[in-house]
N, C-alpha and C positions, 0 to 999 in steps of 0.2 A: 416534666415529660410523662406521657401515657406509656404505657407498657402494654404491647399488644402480643397475643398470642397467637401462631398462625402456622401453616405448613410453610416449610423455606422452598424456594425456588431452586432448581438443581445448580445453577451457578453460586448459589450460597453456601452450598456442602461445605467447601473447604474450611469457610469461617465457621461454620457449625462445627465440624471437628477440632479447628484450631481453638476455639472457646472450651470445648470439652477435653481436650488434651491438656491444656493449661491449667483446667481445674483439677485433674486429677495428678499431673506430673510434673507441672511448674514449666512445661516447655512445649514448643510447638511439636505437631505430629512429624515422624519421620516419614520420607515420600513413599516408602514403600507400604508403610502400615496405613499411610493414607489411601494408597489407591486400594487396598484390600479392604478396608473399612467403607469406602464408597461401593464396592461391589457388594458387600453385604448387606448394605443398608435398605430399608424398604422405604422410599422417599416419602410415599403419600402417608406414611405412618409416623414421619418426623415432625416434632413441633420446635418452634423457636421463642423464645420471649426476646422481643426488640423493642428498642426505644430509639426512636430518630435513626430509624435504619441500621444500627448496631446490634449485633447478637450477644445479649446478656444472659441467655438462658436456653437450654437444651433440654429435648426429653426425644425419645425412640420407642418405638416395639418393634419385634420379632412376631411373624404370625406364627406360632406354634401349636403342637399338640401335647397334653401332659398325659402320660400314664395314669390313671386311679384304678383302685380295686375295681377290677370286671368291665375295664374299657379304656377310652381315652376322652378327653375334652377339649375342646379348643382353647387355646389359652394365650393372652397378649403378654409377650415377654417384655417386659418394662426394661428400658435398658438407657444408657448415654444421659442420665439426669444431670444436671449440673447448673449452677448459678453463678455468675461473674461476683469475684469478691466485693466488686464496687456495689453489688445490688442485694446483697445478703439482708433477709429480716424486714424485706420491702413488700412481701406478698407474692413474688414471682413463681417459687415453686409451689405455692398453693394454687396459683393461677394455672401453671402446666398441668398438674395433678387433676384440678377441675377440669380441665377441657380434654385431657387424655382420658379418664374416666367415664366422661359423657360419649367420647368416641368409640371406647370400645363397648360400651353398654348398646350404643345406636347399631353397631356392627353384630351384636348378638353373640358377642363371646363371653360365657357364664364366668371366666377366671381371669384373672391378672396375677402376674408372680413376677418377682424382682430378686436381686440381690442386693444388699443394702452397703453404701459404703460406712454409714454410721447407724447403730442399731436404732436410737431413738427417733429418726426420722419419719418412718413412714406408718408407725401405728395410729397416728391422727388420721389418715388416710384410710384406714381400714384393712391393712396389712396385718397378718400375724406370722408369726415364725412358725412355716409349715414343716420344716424338717432341720434338724439339726447334723452339721457336720463334725467331723473329728480330723484334728492334725495330727499324723503319726510320724514318730521319729524311733526307729528301731534301730539299735546298736548291732553291727553284722556279726560280733563275735559271741552274741548272746541270741543269735536267731534261729538255733536249732528247734524242729518242729516235734512234737511229741510223736508223732508218727511218720516212717519213711514215705518221701512223694514218689510215685511212679516216673520214671524217667522215659523220655521222647515224647513225641507229639509236638516239639517247640519249634518254630521256623521264625527267624528275621525278615523283614521284608524291607525291599528298598521303596523309596516314597512312591514312586509309580504304582507298585504292586499294592501298597498300602490303601491307596486311593480307591482300588477296584474292590478290596476284599473287606475294609474296616467298616465303610458307612453300611453296606447291608447288613454286617453280622452286628453293629450296634443296634439298628434299628431292630432285629429281632429281639436283641437281649434287653433294650429298652421297654418293650410293650410288657415284659413280666416285672419290671421294676416300678413301682408305685413312685412318683414325683418326677420321674425322667421325662426329658422332653425331645421332641424331634430336633435333628441337627440337618441344617440346609447342605447342598453341594458347595456353596460358597464358605459355609464354615468349616468343612472338612478341608477344602484347599486351603484356608489359613491354618488350620491345625497341622497339616501335614507338611506345606510347602515354606511357611513363614520362615524365615532364620530366627535363629533363638535371639532374645533380648540380649545386647551386649551387656547392658547395666547387670544381668544376672550371672555373668561369668561362667556359662552351661556350652557344652557341646551341642550338637542338632538332635533332635528328636530320633529315637530308635523304636522301630515298630516290630512288636513280638505278636505271633498269632499262636494260640494252642488248638490242635484239632485232633479228634478222634476219627474211629472208623467211619463214622457220618459227615465228617467235614469239620470246619472250624467251629469252635464253640467256645472260645474266650479270647481276648486279646489286651495287650499293654502297651502303653506309650511311656516312654522314660527318657531322661536328659542325665548327663553325667558332669559334674564339675569335679575336675582332676584336683588333687590336694597332695601335700606332699608334708609330713613333720619330720623334720631332719632326713632320717634314711627311710623312714616308713610312709606306706601310703596311707592317706587321711583323706579319700576323696568322700563325696556324696553322690548317690543316684536318687535322683527325683521321679517319683512315679506320678505322671500326669494324667493316666487313665488306666484303669484295671477292671475288666468286668468278664466273668466267666457266667457259663450257661449252666455248669455242674460244682460240685464241691471239688470234683479231681481238677477240673480245668483252675478253677482259682487258686488252689493249691501248688499247681505247677507253676502258674504264672508268678505266683508272691515268692515261691522256692529259687525261681529263677533271677528276679531282681533282687533277692538278698544273698545271691552267690557270686555277683558279678566282680570280677578281680578287681583290685587296687581301691576297692570302697571300704570305709571304715562305718558307714551307717548308710540307713534308707528312709527317705522324709516322703511323705505324702500328705498333700493337703486336701481338703474338701472330700474327704471319704466318708462314708455313711458312718452314723454314730453307733453303727452295729456292725461295723466291718468283722470279717469271721477272721482276719488274720490274727488279731489278739488271742483266740480260741485255738489255732493252730500251734503257737508258740509253747514250748516246753517251760519256757520261764516267763511267767506271767508278768513278771517287773520288765521284760525286755523292751515292750513297746511304751514310748511315754506319749500319752493320750490327751491332748487339748480339744475342750468341745466348745463348739461356738455356733451361732445361728447360721443357716444355711439358707434355703429358699422360703422368701417371705410369700404368703398366699393371700388374694383377696377374691372373694366372692362377689362378682359384680350382679350377676342376677342369681339370687339364693335359691330360689325354685328350681331352676334348670341345672344349677350345680349340683346340688343335691340328689337331683334326678338322675344325673349320669355317671355318677357311681354304684356299684354294688355294696352289700354290708353284709358282715359277718356273721350276724344274727338275726332272726327276726324280730320283730318289733316295733312299737309305735312310739313316735316322740313328738310333741308339739314345742316349738322353741318360739320363744320371744326376742326377736332380734333388734337390737338397737344401732342404728346406722345412720349418724348425723350428716355423712359427707354424701353418701348414695342413699338417701330418703326413700327412694322407690324399694329398697329392701326392707325398711322397718315394720315392725308388726309381728304377728303370728303365723308361723308356718307348721304344717302339720307334716311329718315323714312317716308314710305307712308304705309297706311293700315295696319299697324303691322309688315311690312316686312322693313328690314334695309339692303341696299345693297350701294356698292361703286358708286361714283358720280363723274362726271366731270364739273356739273354745277354751279353755284355760291351758294355761301353758304348763308344761313339766318342767321347764328349764330357761332361764334368761340370761343372755350374754351380749356383749359388744360383737359387732361384726369383725374385728380383728381377732377376737377369740374363736369365733366359727372358722375363720382361716387357718388357724393354728391348730384346728382340730380335724380339719377336713379330710388330710390324708391319713390320719390315725398317727401322726409324729407325736402327739402330745396326749396325755391322759385327762379325760374330762376330771378325775378326781382329784388330780394336781391342781389344775386351773381352779378347781373349786376351793380348794386349799389355799389358793392365794388369793381368793376373793374375786377372781374374774368370771366364775361361773356361780349363778345361784340357781340352787334346787329348790323348786317350788313344789314338788311331789315327791313323797319319800320314794327311793328305788329308781328314779330317773336317772341319775347320775351313772348306776351301774349298768342300766340298759343302754345307754349312751355309749359307754366304754366298750361294751361288748357288740354292739353293731358297728362303730366306726374304728374297730380293730383292722391293723393292716399286716399282712404277712405277704413278703419280707416288709421290714421296716421301710418306710417312703425316705427316698434319696435322689437328688439329681447330679448326676456327675457332669452337668454340662453348666458350664458358666457362660453368660450372656450379658 
């Protein structure tokens, strides 16, 4: 049989999510979640791999905007990628990626980004680890801060109020956070209104806002998992979202989460690799930290992507980019004054498209990649110049999973 890559008909979307859910969970989607997923899906950007009318692979895209140093960039948020176990290692994923990146390029989006279910999958398609995430586990009885935190300014919101306050607040905060992406109204409705997954055995989400005299300047979303050990409380508070516009807001939100009664620890996945809570703690060992790959970034249009961000230092670089999967990017590019164009000049640095994705947001040091043999310095001083130019403050982080 021949595998066909195509946009699914609307009536095929339940089968699309059936394939996707079985690939990731081994079970069909629950009716409520299926309805929510359908509301969030951009049908015209969904793809299926079909064989004799049976869906054996899926891929989708959210039309996003990503914050980068100095601005934001239209970004294809790649999501929902799956292949049926009966069709593994038969070129289905490669065919889906080929069609998807061609479509993204035709739409004029300079960037694509995704979260990888398995790290080895996407490098071959030009994606590199653009941000690093940390998984934090903090023992409550060791969570004292080095300095006291100002009391007040905190309010718990009901879901209806949260839907009014949090989207605008997040949008304001994410514009200052390189790597953060936009969130749609449908995303927020799912975030706020979806019941907790019964398999996780947690309570419903709580919504916390911090405000100063000028209004809301930070928020947190958390869930509680109640546990008891004999006669003693042993619950876990899971921080799902926490962002602050100021150090005071960030500290107050973390302090609240660490002080909720009947909890023995606080846990949070997908935090920034540079989350400030570690430096708030008096006990530097109170937080156990696991580092792992976060957002994978792919420059679909090298010239436009490099021209869309600002740079921390003046300088000129000529990059020799290797890109077998998107050959329109291959060759030499001169970056000067924030503008990137084709060049016939000698290259300063040579690297693969995946490694350019890894450096794009400033989440990896050029010298570190060079030490791993992934960037070649062709002219002395070019690595240090690239490192200075591509630096990012704050460190890149994407707090939104898609």
